[in-house]
All heavy atoms as TSV, in Angstrom:
chain	resi	resn	atom	element	x	y	z
A	1	MET	N	N	-30.349	-121.396	-98.822
A	1	MET	CA	C	-29.508	-120.273	-99.103
A	1	MET	C	C	-30.169	-119.305	-100.071
A	1	MET	O	O	-29.993	-118.118	-99.958
A	1	MET	CB	C	-28.157	-120.767	-99.629
A	1	MET	CG	C	-27.127	-119.665	-99.703
A	1	MET	SD	S	-26.919	-118.718	-98.215
A	1	MET	CE	C	-25.416	-119.279	-97.645
A	2	ASP	N	N	-30.933	-119.857	-100.971
A	2	ASP	CA	C	-31.616	-118.977	-101.943
A	2	ASP	C	C	-32.524	-118.005	-101.265
A	2	ASP	O	O	-32.618	-116.840	-101.670
A	2	ASP	CB	C	-32.416	-119.827	-102.946
A	2	ASP	CG	C	-31.515	-120.607	-103.889
A	2	ASP	OD1	O	-30.349	-120.223	-104.060
A	2	ASP	OD2	O	-31.962	-121.594	-104.455
A	3	ALA	N	N	-33.209	-118.443	-100.189
A	3	ALA	CA	C	-34.092	-117.555	-99.432
A	3	ALA	C	C	-33.298	-116.417	-98.797
A	3	ALA	O	O	-33.765	-115.283	-98.751
A	3	ALA	CB	C	-34.877	-118.339	-98.390
A	4	LEU	N	N	-32.137	-116.747	-98.278
A	4	LEU	CA	C	-31.271	-115.735	-97.694
A	4	LEU	C	C	-30.851	-114.656	-98.728
A	4	LEU	O	O	-30.923	-113.471	-98.468
A	4	LEU	CB	C	-30.039	-116.372	-97.060
A	4	LEU	CG	C	-29.007	-115.440	-96.476
A	4	LEU	CD1	C	-29.581	-114.623	-95.316
A	4	LEU	CD2	C	-27.798	-116.238	-95.984
A	5	VAL	N	N	-30.431	-115.142	-99.888
A	5	VAL	CA	C	-30.043	-114.230	-100.952
A	5	VAL	C	C	-31.203	-113.370	-101.403
A	5	VAL	O	O	-31.068	-112.148	-101.606
A	5	VAL	CB	C	-29.456	-115.036	-102.150
A	5	VAL	CG1	C	-29.184	-114.127	-103.341
A	5	VAL	CG2	C	-28.175	-115.753	-101.731
A	6	GLU	N	N	-32.366	-113.959	-101.524
A	6	GLU	CA	C	-33.550	-113.205	-101.926
A	6	GLU	C	C	-33.902	-112.145	-100.907
A	6	GLU	O	O	-34.224	-110.987	-101.249
A	6	GLU	CB	C	-34.723	-114.113	-102.168
A	6	GLU	CG	C	-34.609	-114.972	-103.406
A	6	GLU	CD	C	-35.762	-115.965	-103.541
A	6	GLU	OE1	O	-36.828	-115.777	-102.895
A	6	GLU	OE2	O	-35.590	-116.930	-104.305
A	7	THR	N	N	-33.852	-112.518	-99.639
A	7	THR	CA	C	-34.140	-111.573	-98.558
A	7	THR	C	C	-33.136	-110.431	-98.565
A	7	THR	O	O	-33.483	-109.238	-98.444
A	7	THR	CB	C	-34.133	-112.255	-97.181
A	7	THR	OG1	O	-35.126	-113.289	-97.192
A	7	THR	CG2	C	-34.434	-111.287	-96.070
A	8	LEU	N	N	-31.853	-110.772	-98.666
A	8	LEU	CA	C	-30.820	-109.735	-98.716
A	8	LEU	C	C	-31.011	-108.810	-99.885
A	8	LEU	O	O	-30.914	-107.584	-99.743
A	8	LEU	CB	C	-29.423	-110.382	-98.772
A	8	LEU	CG	C	-28.263	-109.446	-98.796
A	8	LEU	CD1	C	-28.248	-108.530	-97.558
A	8	LEU	CD2	C	-26.955	-110.207	-98.901
A	9	ASP	N	N	-31.291	-109.356	-101.053
A	9	ASP	CA	C	-31.529	-108.523	-102.260
A	9	ASP	C	C	-32.685	-107.555	-102.041
A	9	ASP	O	O	-32.578	-106.397	-102.352
A	9	ASP	CB	C	-31.765	-109.436	-103.443
A	9	ASP	CG	C	-31.924	-108.636	-104.731
A	9	ASP	OD1	O	-31.007	-107.847	-105.042
A	9	ASP	OD2	O	-32.950	-108.826	-105.386
A	10	THR	N	N	-33.773	-108.059	-101.459
A	10	THR	CA	C	-34.925	-107.220	-101.201
A	10	THR	C	C	-34.572	-106.097	-100.212
A	10	THR	O	O	-34.888	-104.941	-100.425
A	10	THR	CB	C	-36.088	-108.068	-100.630
A	10	THR	OG1	O	-36.456	-109.038	-101.607
A	10	THR	CG2	C	-37.297	-107.205	-100.303
A	11	LYS	N	N	-33.914	-106.494	-99.142
A	11	LYS	CA	C	-33.559	-105.501	-98.127
A	11	LYS	C	C	-32.609	-104.460	-98.653
A	11	LYS	O	O	-32.735	-103.274	-98.357
A	11	LYS	CB	C	-32.953	-106.182	-96.889
A	11	LYS	CG	C	-33.918	-106.998	-96.109
A	11	LYS	CD	C	-34.983	-106.132	-95.482
A	11	LYS	CE	C	-35.884	-106.922	-94.581
A	11	LYS	NZ	N	-36.895	-106.047	-93.942
A	12	LEU	N	N	-31.610	-104.867	-99.441
A	12	LEU	CA	C	-30.656	-103.912	-99.984
A	12	LEU	C	C	-31.356	-102.863	-100.859
A	12	LEU	O	O	-30.930	-101.694	-100.912
A	12	LEU	CB	C	-29.554	-104.611	-100.807
A	12	LEU	CG	C	-28.552	-105.386	-99.944
A	12	LEU	CD1	C	-27.666	-106.227	-100.852
A	12	LEU	CD2	C	-27.705	-104.475	-99.079
A	13	ARG	N	N	-32.437	-103.240	-101.520
A	13	ARG	CA	C	-33.198	-102.276	-102.354
A	13	ARG	C	C	-34.083	-101.376	-101.495
A	13	ARG	O	O	-34.398	-100.279	-101.888
A	13	ARG	CB	C	-34.017	-103.021	-103.397
A	13	ARG	CG	C	-33.178	-103.528	-104.561
A	13	ARG	CD	C	-33.965	-104.115	-105.687
A	13	ARG	NE	N	-34.096	-105.574	-105.478
A	13	ARG	CZ	C	-35.242	-106.204	-105.241
A	13	ARG	NH1	N	-36.344	-105.557	-105.190
A	13	ARG	NH2	N	-35.258	-107.510	-105.069
A	14	GLN	N	N	-34.490	-101.889	-100.323
A	14	GLN	CA	C	-35.396	-101.116	-99.433
A	14	GLN	C	C	-34.640	-100.109	-98.532
A	14	GLN	O	O	-35.170	-99.040	-98.228
A	14	GLN	CB	C	-36.207	-102.047	-98.542
A	14	GLN	CG	C	-37.192	-102.896	-99.286
A	14	GLN	CD	C	-37.868	-103.888	-98.394
A	14	GLN	OE1	O	-37.481	-104.106	-97.250
A	14	GLN	NE2	N	-38.887	-104.580	-98.893
A	15	TRP	N	N	-33.477	-100.485	-98.083
A	15	TRP	CA	C	-32.738	-99.628	-97.147
A	15	TRP	C	C	-32.218	-98.380	-97.808
A	15	TRP	O	O	-32.059	-98.318	-99.030
A	15	TRP	CB	C	-31.547	-100.415	-96.560
A	15	TRP	CG	C	-31.938	-101.519	-95.626
A	15	TRP	CD1	C	-32.998	-101.575	-94.779
A	15	TRP	CD2	C	-31.246	-102.761	-95.468
A	15	TRP	NE1	N	-33.023	-102.735	-94.104
A	15	TRP	CE2	C	-31.943	-103.510	-94.509
A	15	TRP	CE3	C	-30.115	-103.301	-96.058
A	15	TRP	CZ2	C	-31.541	-104.747	-94.101
A	15	TRP	CZ3	C	-29.708	-104.571	-95.651
A	15	TRP	CH2	C	-30.418	-105.284	-94.687
A	16	GLN	N	N	-31.914	-97.394	-97.006
A	16	GLN	CA	C	-31.288	-96.170	-97.491
A	16	GLN	C	C	-29.942	-96.577	-98.119
A	16	GLN	O	O	-29.310	-97.523	-97.673
A	16	GLN	CB	C	-31.062	-95.210	-96.331
A	16	GLN	CG	C	-32.322	-94.666	-95.687
A	16	GLN	CD	C	-33.138	-93.847	-96.667
A	16	GLN	OE1	O	-32.605	-93.064	-97.454
A	16	GLN	NE2	N	-34.472	-93.986	-96.580
A	17	PRO	N	N	-29.526	-95.853	-99.156
A	17	PRO	CA	C	-28.254	-96.221	-99.837
A	17	PRO	C	C	-27.060	-96.358	-98.931
A	17	PRO	O	O	-26.269	-97.255	-99.106
A	17	PRO	CB	C	-28.076	-95.098	-100.852
A	17	PRO	CG	C	-29.440	-94.583	-101.097
A	17	PRO	CD	C	-30.174	-94.713	-99.785
A	18	ASP	N	N	-26.929	-95.464	-97.929
A	18	ASP	CA	C	-25.758	-95.557	-97.052
A	18	ASP	C	C	-25.809	-96.798	-96.181
A	18	ASP	O	O	-24.782	-97.431	-95.928
A	18	ASP	CB	C	-25.598	-94.287	-96.191
A	18	ASP	CG	C	-26.822	-93.966	-95.372
A	18	ASP	OD1	O	-27.948	-94.192	-95.825
A	18	ASP	OD2	O	-26.645	-93.439	-94.250
A	19	VAL	N	N	-27.008	-97.190	-95.750
A	19	VAL	CA	C	-27.143	-98.394	-94.957
A	19	VAL	C	C	-26.866	-99.633	-95.809
A	19	VAL	O	O	-26.144	-100.561	-95.371
A	19	VAL	CB	C	-28.573	-98.485	-94.336
A	19	VAL	CG1	C	-28.823	-99.845	-93.678
A	19	VAL	CG2	C	-28.806	-97.347	-93.347
A	20	ALA	N	N	-27.389	-99.638	-97.002
A	20	ALA	CA	C	-27.169	-100.786	-97.917
A	20	ALA	C	C	-25.674	-100.929	-98.211
A	20	ALA	O	O	-25.159	-102.055	-98.209
A	20	ALA	CB	C	-27.932	-100.593	-99.219
A	21	GLU	N	N	-24.962	-99.833	-98.434
A	21	GLU	CA	C	-23.526	-99.901	-98.672
A	21	GLU	C	C	-22.787	-100.446	-97.466
A	21	GLU	O	O	-21.857	-101.235	-97.598
A	21	GLU	CB	C	-23.010	-98.518	-99.085
A	21	GLU	CG	C	-21.516	-98.528	-99.416
A	21	GLU	CD	C	-21.138	-99.528	-100.511
A	21	GLU	OE1	O	-21.953	-99.773	-101.420
A	21	GLU	OE2	O	-19.999	-100.034	-100.473
A	22	GLN	N	N	-23.171	-99.999	-96.307
A	22	GLN	CA	C	-22.516	-100.499	-95.061
A	22	GLN	C	C	-22.722	-101.994	-94.917
A	22	GLN	O	O	-21.789	-102.735	-94.560
A	22	GLN	CB	C	-23.080	-99.729	-93.857
A	22	GLN	CG	C	-22.161	-99.658	-92.714
A	22	GLN	CD	C	-22.698	-98.707	-91.656
A	22	GLN	OE1	O	-23.893	-98.375	-91.617
A	22	GLN	NE2	N	-21.836	-98.271	-90.785
A	23	VAL	N	N	-23.918	-102.453	-95.175
A	23	VAL	CA	C	-24.220	-103.911	-95.086
A	23	VAL	C	C	-23.364	-104.660	-96.093
A	23	VAL	O	O	-22.789	-105.703	-95.787
A	23	VAL	CB	C	-25.733	-104.159	-95.304
A	23	VAL	CG1	C	-25.999	-105.660	-95.451
A	23	VAL	CG2	C	-26.509	-103.582	-94.146
A	24	ARG	N	N	-23.268	-104.149	-97.304
A	24	ARG	CA	C	-22.403	-104.787	-98.339
A	24	ARG	C	C	-20.979	-104.898	-97.856
A	24	ARG	O	O	-20.343	-105.957	-98.014
A	24	ARG	CB	C	-22.456	-104.001	-99.645
A	24	ARG	CG	C	-23.697	-104.169	-100.442
A	24	ARG	CD	C	-23.619	-103.407	-101.772
A	24	ARG	NE	N	-24.852	-103.473	-102.515
A	24	ARG	CZ	C	-25.839	-102.575	-102.452
A	24	ARG	NH1	N	-25.694	-101.511	-101.690
A	24	ARG	NH2	N	-26.910	-102.744	-103.153
A	25	GLN	N	N	-20.465	-103.847	-97.231
A	25	GLN	CA	C	-19.101	-103.893	-96.752
A	25	GLN	C	C	-18.917	-104.926	-95.632
A	25	GLN	O	O	-17.907	-105.637	-95.602
A	25	GLN	CB	C	-18.667	-102.492	-96.259
A	25	GLN	CG	C	-18.494	-101.501	-97.373
A	25	GLN	CD	C	-18.240	-100.081	-96.876
A	25	GLN	OE1	O	-18.007	-99.856	-95.700
A	25	GLN	NE2	N	-18.240	-99.132	-97.790
A	26	TYR	N	N	-19.918	-105.008	-94.748
A	26	TYR	CA	C	-19.839	-106.022	-93.672
A	26	TYR	C	C	-19.855	-107.436	-94.253
A	26	TYR	O	O	-19.096	-108.301	-93.802
A	26	TYR	CB	C	-21.009	-105.868	-92.692
A	26	TYR	CG	C	-20.929	-104.660	-91.778
A	26	TYR	CD1	C	-22.060	-103.916	-91.477
A	26	TYR	CD2	C	-19.713	-104.270	-91.204
A	26	TYR	CE1	C	-22.009	-102.820	-90.640
A	26	TYR	CE2	C	-19.686	-103.171	-90.369
A	26	TYR	CZ	C	-20.801	-102.466	-90.090
A	26	TYR	OH	O	-20.723	-101.354	-89.265
A	27	ILE	N	N	-20.695	-107.640	-95.246
A	27	ILE	CA	C	-20.789	-108.977	-95.836
A	27	ILE	C	C	-19.484	-109.355	-96.527
A	27	ILE	O	O	-18.997	-110.504	-96.389
A	27	ILE	CB	C	-21.998	-109.092	-96.806
A	27	ILE	CG1	C	-23.294	-108.978	-95.992
A	27	ILE	CG2	C	-21.926	-110.348	-97.644
A	27	ILE	CD1	C	-24.558	-108.816	-96.829
A	28	VAL	N	N	-18.904	-108.410	-97.243
A	28	VAL	CA	C	-17.592	-108.649	-97.876
A	28	VAL	C	C	-16.562	-109.033	-96.844
A	28	VAL	O	O	-15.796	-110.009	-97.018
A	28	VAL	CB	C	-17.128	-107.457	-98.721
A	28	VAL	CG1	C	-15.703	-107.572	-99.138
A	28	VAL	CG2	C	-18.043	-107.266	-99.943
A	29	ALA	N	N	-16.528	-108.321	-95.733
A	29	ALA	CA	C	-15.551	-108.607	-94.634
A	29	ALA	C	C	-15.792	-109.993	-94.076
A	29	ALA	O	O	-14.836	-110.721	-93.830
A	29	ALA	CB	C	-15.663	-107.535	-93.578
A	30	ILE	N	N	-17.034	-110.361	-93.867
A	30	ILE	CA	C	-17.354	-111.682	-93.309
A	30	ILE	C	C	-16.924	-112.773	-94.302
A	30	ILE	O	O	-16.352	-113.801	-93.873
A	30	ILE	CB	C	-18.842	-111.796	-92.979
A	30	ILE	CG1	C	-19.172	-110.901	-91.767
A	30	ILE	CG2	C	-19.266	-113.252	-92.699
A	30	ILE	CD1	C	-20.639	-110.707	-91.495
A	31	ILE	N	N	-17.176	-112.582	-95.592
A	31	ILE	CA	C	-16.773	-113.583	-96.570
A	31	ILE	C	C	-15.250	-113.734	-96.581
A	31	ILE	O	O	-14.721	-114.860	-96.625
A	31	ILE	CB	C	-17.311	-113.225	-97.965
A	31	ILE	CG1	C	-18.830	-113.381	-97.983
A	31	ILE	CG2	C	-16.660	-114.060	-99.059
A	31	ILE	CD1	C	-19.503	-112.801	-99.220
A	32	GLU	N	N	-14.556	-112.617	-96.543
A	32	GLU	CA	C	-13.093	-112.656	-96.530
A	32	GLU	C	C	-12.576	-113.387	-95.280
A	32	GLU	O	O	-11.635	-114.182	-95.369
A	32	GLU	CB	C	-12.507	-111.257	-96.625
A	32	GLU	CG	C	-12.680	-110.598	-97.987
A	32	GLU	CD	C	-12.288	-109.152	-98.021
A	32	GLU	OE1	O	-11.929	-108.547	-96.994
A	32	GLU	OE2	O	-12.299	-108.583	-99.129
A	33	MET	N	N	-13.172	-113.109	-94.126
A	33	MET	CA	C	-12.773	-113.790	-92.890
A	33	MET	C	C	-13.058	-115.273	-92.993
A	33	MET	O	O	-12.221	-116.096	-92.531
A	33	MET	CB	C	-13.454	-113.158	-91.699
A	33	MET	CG	C	-12.978	-111.761	-91.393
A	33	MET	SD	S	-13.815	-111.032	-89.988
A	33	MET	CE	C	-12.893	-111.810	-88.651
A	34	ALA	N	N	-14.184	-115.656	-93.566
A	34	ALA	CA	C	-14.519	-117.057	-93.714
A	34	ALA	C	C	-13.539	-117.758	-94.623
A	34	ALA	O	O	-13.118	-118.902	-94.380
A	34	ALA	CB	C	-15.954	-117.223	-94.233
A	35	ASP	N	N	-13.120	-117.071	-95.691
A	35	ASP	CA	C	-12.156	-117.650	-96.611
A	35	ASP	C	C	-10.801	-117.884	-95.941
A	35	ASP	O	O	-10.072	-118.765	-96.326
A	35	ASP	CB	C	-11.963	-116.740	-97.830
A	35	ASP	CG	C	-13.139	-116.775	-98.820
A	35	ASP	OD1	O	-13.973	-117.716	-98.692
A	35	ASP	OD2	O	-13.211	-115.887	-99.661
A	36	GLN	N	N	-10.503	-117.082	-94.951
A	36	GLN	CA	C	-9.245	-117.218	-94.246
A	36	GLN	C	C	-9.370	-118.034	-92.936
A	36	GLN	O	O	-8.444	-118.049	-92.114
A	36	GLN	CB	C	-8.706	-115.800	-93.900
A	36	GLN	CG	C	-8.406	-114.983	-95.103
A	36	GLN	CD	C	-8.100	-113.551	-94.767
A	36	GLN	OE1	O	-7.955	-113.157	-93.610
A	36	GLN	NE2	N	-8.022	-112.673	-95.797
A	37	ASP	N	N	-10.536	-118.676	-92.766
A	37	ASP	CA	C	-10.812	-119.404	-91.524
A	37	ASP	C	C	-10.584	-118.551	-90.272
A	37	ASP	O	O	-10.049	-118.994	-89.273
A	37	ASP	CB	C	-9.981	-120.663	-91.443
A	37	ASP	CG	C	-10.401	-121.701	-92.476
A	37	ASP	OD1	O	-11.609	-121.759	-92.782
A	37	ASP	OD2	O	-9.524	-122.438	-92.987
A	38	ALA	N	N	-11.008	-117.287	-90.343
A	38	ALA	CA	C	-10.737	-116.370	-89.233
A	38	ALA	C	C	-12.044	-115.927	-88.534
A	38	ALA	O	O	-12.021	-114.941	-87.778
A	38	ALA	CB	C	-10.033	-115.142	-89.779
A	39	LEU	N	N	-13.127	-116.643	-88.743
A	39	LEU	CA	C	-14.391	-116.229	-88.105
A	39	LEU	C	C	-14.344	-116.377	-86.589
A	39	LEU	O	O	-15.083	-115.690	-85.874
A	39	LEU	CB	C	-15.565	-117.015	-88.702
A	39	LEU	CG	C	-15.986	-116.577	-90.072
A	39	LEU	CD1	C	-17.107	-117.459	-90.592
A	39	LEU	CD2	C	-16.403	-115.131	-90.142
A	40	ASP	N	N	-13.463	-117.229	-86.076
A	40	ASP	CA	C	-13.405	-117.371	-84.622
A	40	ASP	C	C	-12.918	-116.073	-83.993
A	40	ASP	O	O	-13.276	-115.741	-82.882
A	40	ASP	CB	C	-12.492	-118.526	-84.224
A	40	ASP	CG	C	-11.073	-118.414	-84.784
A	40	ASP	OD1	O	-10.919	-117.786	-85.842
A	40	ASP	OD2	O	-10.164	-118.936	-84.168
A	41	ILE	N	N	-12.160	-115.279	-84.718
A	41	ILE	CA	C	-11.721	-113.946	-84.214
A	41	ILE	C	C	-12.910	-113.042	-84.100
A	41	ILE	O	O	-13.082	-112.334	-83.137
A	41	ILE	CB	C	-10.658	-113.340	-85.158
A	41	ILE	CG1	C	-9.384	-114.213	-85.136
A	41	ILE	CG2	C	-10.371	-111.912	-84.798
A	41	ILE	CD1	C	-8.364	-113.837	-86.231
A	42	LEU	N	N	-13.791	-113.110	-85.102
A	42	LEU	CA	C	-15.008	-112.278	-85.062
A	42	LEU	C	C	-15.873	-112.645	-83.900
A	42	LEU	O	O	-16.387	-111.801	-83.176
A	42	LEU	CB	C	-15.808	-112.476	-86.354
A	42	LEU	CG	C	-17.068	-111.640	-86.552
A	42	LEU	CD1	C	-16.720	-110.158	-86.561
A	42	LEU	CD2	C	-17.754	-112.016	-87.846
A	43	ARG	N	N	-16.028	-113.958	-83.607
A	43	ARG	CA	C	-16.820	-114.387	-82.429
A	43	ARG	C	C	-16.217	-113.855	-81.157
A	43	ARG	O	O	-16.924	-113.438	-80.254
A	43	ARG	CB	C	-16.923	-115.907	-82.417
A	43	ARG	CG	C	-17.936	-116.442	-83.379
A	43	ARG	CD	C	-18.141	-117.915	-83.178
A	43	ARG	NE	N	-18.230	-118.515	-84.502
A	43	ARG	CZ	C	-17.342	-119.326	-85.053
A	43	ARG	NH1	N	-16.265	-119.645	-84.418
A	43	ARG	NH2	N	-17.517	-119.791	-86.242
A	44	SER	N	N	-14.886	-113.872	-81.049
A	44	SER	CA	C	-14.230	-113.390	-79.851
A	44	SER	C	C	-14.542	-111.895	-79.634
A	44	SER	O	O	-14.767	-111.434	-78.510
A	44	SER	CB	C	-12.735	-113.564	-79.929
A	44	SER	OG	O	-12.419	-114.918	-80.019
A	45	LYS	N	N	-14.525	-111.136	-80.705
A	45	LYS	CA	C	-14.834	-109.697	-80.613
A	45	LYS	C	C	-16.302	-109.511	-80.182
A	45	LYS	O	O	-16.603	-108.594	-79.406
A	45	LYS	CB	C	-14.552	-109.007	-81.959
A	45	LYS	CG	C	-13.105	-108.855	-82.250
A	45	LYS	CD	C	-12.901	-108.117	-83.560
A	45	LYS	CE	C	-11.411	-107.987	-83.884
A	45	LYS	NZ	N	-11.207	-107.280	-85.177
A	46	ASP	N	N	-17.185	-110.336	-80.684
A	46	ASP	CA	C	-18.589	-110.221	-80.320
A	46	ASP	C	C	-18.784	-110.494	-78.819
A	46	ASP	O	O	-19.502	-109.770	-78.129
A	46	ASP	CB	C	-19.473	-111.218	-81.118
A	46	ASP	CG	C	-19.653	-110.788	-82.571
A	46	ASP	OD1	O	-19.393	-109.602	-82.878
A	46	ASP	OD2	O	-20.036	-111.638	-83.368
A	47	VAL	N	N	-18.129	-111.535	-78.335
A	47	VAL	CA	C	-18.219	-111.878	-76.908
A	47	VAL	C	C	-17.657	-110.727	-76.065
A	47	VAL	O	O	-18.250	-110.327	-75.052
A	47	VAL	CB	C	-17.476	-113.181	-76.603
A	47	VAL	CG1	C	-17.367	-113.420	-75.118
A	47	VAL	CG2	C	-18.226	-114.345	-77.262
A	48	GLU	N	N	-16.542	-110.173	-76.489
A	48	GLU	CA	C	-15.928	-109.044	-75.750
A	48	GLU	C	C	-16.866	-107.847	-75.735
A	48	GLU	O	O	-17.057	-107.218	-74.705
A	48	GLU	CB	C	-14.616	-108.661	-76.430
A	48	GLU	CG	C	-13.887	-107.515	-75.785
A	48	GLU	CD	C	-12.605	-107.131	-76.474
A	48	GLU	OE1	O	-12.084	-107.919	-77.278
A	48	GLU	OE2	O	-12.118	-106.016	-76.218
A	49	GLN	N	N	-17.504	-107.555	-76.873
A	49	GLN	CA	C	-18.443	-106.420	-76.933
A	49	GLN	C	C	-19.629	-106.682	-76.034
A	49	GLN	O	O	-20.116	-105.755	-75.379
A	49	GLN	CB	C	-18.847	-106.148	-78.383
A	49	GLN	CG	C	-19.690	-104.861	-78.489
A	49	GLN	CD	C	-18.950	-103.633	-78.054
A	49	GLN	OE1	O	-17.833	-103.379	-78.445
A	49	GLN	NE2	N	-19.576	-102.840	-77.175
A	50	GLU	N	N	-20.147	-107.891	-76.037
A	50	GLU	CA	C	-21.290	-108.220	-75.189
A	50	GLU	C	C	-20.939	-108.002	-73.730
A	50	GLU	O	O	-21.725	-107.488	-72.960
A	50	GLU	CB	C	-21.742	-109.637	-75.428
A	50	GLU	CG	C	-22.469	-109.864	-76.722
A	50	GLU	CD	C	-22.829	-111.312	-76.938
A	50	GLU	OE1	O	-22.876	-112.096	-75.976
A	50	GLU	OE2	O	-23.102	-111.681	-78.107
A	51	ALA	N	N	-19.726	-108.396	-73.346
A	51	ALA	CA	C	-19.285	-108.211	-71.952
A	51	ALA	C	C	-19.187	-106.730	-71.636
A	51	ALA	O	O	-19.608	-106.311	-70.542
A	51	ALA	CB	C	-17.936	-108.896	-71.751
A	52	LEU	N	N	-18.652	-105.923	-72.555
A	52	LEU	CA	C	-18.570	-104.494	-72.332
A	52	LEU	C	C	-19.951	-103.866	-72.224
A	52	LEU	O	O	-20.183	-103.021	-71.352
A	52	LEU	CB	C	-17.746	-103.832	-73.439
A	52	LEU	CG	C	-16.266	-104.150	-73.463
A	52	LEU	CD1	C	-15.651	-103.604	-74.731
A	52	LEU	CD2	C	-15.560	-103.598	-72.240
A	53	ASP	N	N	-20.859	-104.285	-73.083
A	53	ASP	CA	C	-22.230	-103.766	-73.043
A	53	ASP	C	C	-22.880	-104.110	-71.725
A	53	ASP	O	O	-23.547	-103.282	-71.123
A	53	ASP	CB	C	-23.061	-104.321	-74.202
A	53	ASP	CG	C	-22.596	-103.771	-75.545
A	53	ASP	OD1	O	-21.846	-102.798	-75.623
A	53	ASP	OD2	O	-23.004	-104.389	-76.570
A	54	PHE	N	N	-22.711	-105.347	-71.273
A	54	PHE	CA	C	-23.304	-105.797	-70.008
A	54	PHE	C	C	-22.718	-104.986	-68.865
A	54	PHE	O	O	-23.427	-104.545	-67.950
A	54	PHE	CB	C	-23.050	-107.282	-69.803
A	54	PHE	CG	C	-23.596	-107.789	-68.465
A	54	PHE	CD1	C	-24.959	-107.964	-68.345
A	54	PHE	CD2	C	-22.775	-108.063	-67.431
A	54	PHE	CE1	C	-25.490	-108.420	-67.156
A	54	PHE	CE2	C	-23.282	-108.505	-66.211
A	54	PHE	CZ	C	-24.641	-108.690	-66.086
A	55	SER	N	N	-21.423	-104.734	-68.912
A	55	SER	CA	C	-20.750	-103.970	-67.871
A	55	SER	C	C	-21.308	-102.544	-67.829
A	55	SER	O	O	-21.563	-102.004	-66.771
A	55	SER	CB	C	-19.220	-103.935	-68.136
A	55	SER	OG	O	-18.602	-103.104	-67.215
A	56	ASP	N	N	-21.470	-101.954	-69.003
A	56	ASP	CA	C	-22.024	-100.595	-69.080
A	56	ASP	C	C	-23.453	-100.536	-68.525
A	56	ASP	O	O	-23.851	-99.585	-67.840
A	56	ASP	CB	C	-22.055	-100.100	-70.517
A	56	ASP	CG	C	-20.661	-99.747	-71.015
A	56	ASP	OD1	O	-19.737	-99.620	-70.201
A	56	ASP	OD2	O	-20.483	-99.627	-72.263
A	57	GLU	N	N	-24.257	-101.542	-68.826
A	57	GLU	CA	C	-25.626	-101.596	-68.351
A	57	GLU	C	C	-25.673	-101.728	-66.802
A	57	GLU	O	O	-26.511	-101.109	-66.181
A	57	GLU	CB	C	-26.393	-102.755	-69.005
A	57	GLU	CG	C	-26.677	-102.529	-70.459
A	57	GLU	CD	C	-27.290	-103.773	-71.115
A	57	GLU	OE1	O	-27.602	-104.773	-70.365
A	57	GLU	OE2	O	-27.450	-103.782	-72.335
A	58	SER	N	N	-24.813	-102.506	-66.236
A	58	SER	CA	C	-24.858	-102.764	-64.812
A	58	SER	C	C	-24.404	-101.524	-64.016
A	58	SER	O	O	-24.748	-101.335	-62.874
A	58	SER	CB	C	-24.035	-103.978	-64.392
A	58	SER	OG	O	-22.657	-103.774	-64.743
A	59	VAL	N	N	-23.588	-100.664	-64.669
A	59	VAL	CA	C	-23.139	-99.429	-63.994
A	59	VAL	C	C	-24.301	-98.421	-63.944
A	59	VAL	O	O	-24.425	-97.697	-62.968
A	59	VAL	CB	C	-21.936	-98.808	-64.750
A	59	VAL	CG1	C	-21.627	-97.430	-64.246
A	59	VAL	CG2	C	-20.723	-99.741	-64.624
A	60	ASN	N	N	-25.142	-98.410	-64.955
A	60	ASN	CA	C	-26.263	-97.467	-65.025
A	60	ASN	C	C	-27.384	-97.909	-64.184
A	60	ASN	O	O	-27.915	-98.344	-63.534
A	60	ASN	CB	C	-26.735	-97.275	-66.444
A	60	ASN	CG	C	-25.676	-96.638	-67.301
A	60	ASN	OD1	O	-24.889	-95.846	-66.822
A	60	ASN	ND2	N	-25.664	-96.946	-68.578
């Protein structure tokens, strides 16, 4: 986990400020969902988005 934290810290300093802030917000949201045992909802949304992306690709 320490390597993950170090990598994140390095990246947050390298990215543009608006990108770094967006990443921080995503991480806070993921932590809050994990605290509420709600990550399965996030996975469902990911699967749904992948299906929509695949559908869009097959139309083109």
